[in-house]
N, C-alpha and C positions, 0 to 999 in steps of 0.2 A: 748484662751490663748496659747501662744507659749513660749518656753524657749529661753532666749537670749544666746548669745555665752559664756558669763561668768558664774560665780557661784552665781549670784545675785537672781535667781529665775524667776518665770513666769512674763511675761508682758501681759497686757490686750490690745489686738489690736482691740477689737470689733468684730473680726471674730470668728466664731464657730470653735472650735478645732476639728481636725480629730480624730475620734475614730477608732482605728485599730481593725479589727476582730482578736481575739486571736488565736494563734496556737492551733491546735487540734479541731477547730470548723469544723463541717461537713457542706459542702456547695454543691450546684448544679449549674452548668453553665446554664444560662438562655436559650441560643440558642442551644447549643450542647447537653444538658441534662446529661452529665456525672457528677457523684458524686465523691467527694473526701474529703480530710481533709487538711486544711491549715497547712503548715509546715514551714512558714516563708515568708520573703519578699526578692525580688531580685531587685536591682537598675537597671533601664532601661536607656541605653544611648540614644537610639532613638526609634521611634515608636509613634503612635498616642494615644494609650490608656494607661493611668496611673491612679494610685490611687490619691485621693485628695491632697496628699503631693507633687504631681507633679514629683516624682522621681522613684516610685516603682510600682511593680505589686506583687500580692500574688503568692506564689508557692503552687500549689494544688497537693497533692499526690493522683493520681487516680488509684493507684495500682502499687506495686513495679515492676520495678524501674521507672515507668513513673511519671513525674511531668509536669504540664502545668502551664504556666504563664498566669495569668488572672487579669484584673483590677477589682476593687471593683464593678463598675456599672454592670458588667457582671455576678455577683454572686447572688444566692438566699441562704438564711441561713436556714438550716434544723432544725426542731423542733420535739420534742417528742409528744405523745398524750396529754400531759398536757400543751403544748405550750412553753416549756422551750427549749432554744437553746441546741443542741446536741454538747457536747464537750468531746472528748476522755479522759478517766481517770480523770474526775473531779467530785467532789461531788455536790449534789443538791444545797447547799447554794451558791457555786461559780457560778453554772449555772444560778441560779435565779438573781444573781448580774449582770452577763454578759447579760442576757436576758433584764433586765431593762435598762442597759446602751445602748445596741444596739437598743432597741425600741425608745430610745431618739434620735437616729441618723437616723434610716431608717424608711420608711413608712411600714405599715402593709403588703402590697403586697410583700415585700422582704422576708417574713418569710413563709415557706411552710412546711407542715407535711412530714416527711420522709416516704417513701413507705415501 
């Protein structure tokens, strides 16, 4: 589903909606291995690698003041020993909800235990 330009509500296009990884989620870059926390999206004007929305990349805080721009396909999602997605300052119920939502979008190999 996508939202149309007006205030009429969602339209069913037959496409699977993009599920954004929430801010505060702990992630690891697949190739470079650095870990960080998602702290928003940045719209990209040019460049080959973008999120499924076709416009953005995630901003990943890898340590103050360093931010890296990373497309979704380059990220692994970190989990705790119970398999719940690690999200800064969020309670267990919310983390369970996000874990279920992201498991509906990503394959199991995208979830890795934090070190």
